[in-house]
N, C-alpha and C positions, 0 to 999 in steps of 0.2 A: 346686436351691435358689431360693427365690423372690427376685426383685429388691427390696431393700430400699426403694428409691425408689417402685416401684410399690406395694408395701405400704403406704407412707406416704400416698401419693396416694388410694389406696383408702380408708383410714381417715379421711382429712381430708375426703372426700366424705359418706362415711356418718355423720360427726359434725357435719356442716355444717347451719346453719340454712337455710330457704328463701331469706331474703336473701343469705346467703353463698354459696349455690349460684348465684344470679343474678350476683354478682360474678364467680364462676369462669367461668361462661359469658362474660361480657365479657372477662375475662383472655385465654380461648381465641380469642375472636374477634379481639381486638387483636393476639395472636401470630400469627394466621393472616394478618392484613393486612400484618404485617411481613416474612412469609414470601412475600407475594403468592400465598396459596393460596387461589384464588377458590372452588374447590368446597367445601374445609373451611369458609370463612368464611360462604358461602352455607347451608350446612348447619346451622352455629351460629345463624345468624340465624333460620333456619326453626324451630329449637328454641325460641329466644326467643319467636318469634311464636306458636308453638302453648301456650306457657305464658301468655299474656296472658289476664287476667280483664276481659272487656269491660264488666263491671258498675262498673268504676272508670273515671273520666274520663281519667286519663293513658294507658290502654290503647290508645285510638283513635290519639294523638300517637305513641306508641311505635310501633305498627304501621306508621304512615306513614314514620317513621324507618328501621325495620327493612327495609322493602321498598325504600326510597330507597337504603340502603346495599348491598341485593343487587344493585340495577340498577347502582350505582356499582362493585361488584365485577367485574360483567360487563365494564365499561369499562376496569377496570384502575385505577381511581382509588383506590388505597388509602391514599394519605395523607389525602384527604378523608373518608374511611371513620373512619380514626383520630381526626381532629379532631371528628367527631360522638361517637364511641363513648367516648373517653377521659374528657371531662367527665361523661358519664351513668355510667361505671363509677364514677368518683371519687363521684358523688352516691349511687349505691346502696351504696358501701362506708361513707359516712357515716350512711346509714340503718340498715346492719347493725351498725355500732359502737354508735350510739344504742340500737338495740333490744337489744343485749349489755348495755349500761350500765343500761338500765331493767330488764332481767330481773334483774341483779345486785343492784340496790336492792330489787326486790320480794322476792328470795330472802334478803336480809340483815334484812328486816323482818318476815320469818315466823317 
């Protein structure tokens, strides 16, 4: 029998928008920082880096922040990483919520 929690998590990822996937990545990174799991945290940050689109101005700044967080993870500075990632995560969540609201408005007008 399949684990219901795993099935739920898989479905939530399959149905997530790109913005929601970014929020999920931040959630995983923050969780890894609380567990002080340097390896996992650095892997997640690498995934965020690989997803950057450098045609948009914030990508350079995010790249620098992610690289800095990777270095801080090597040093064991997990609290500092959370201080950087948590506000960013909240900003991405606001963008995802706004995107969902905008989509709902467009669908109701169609």
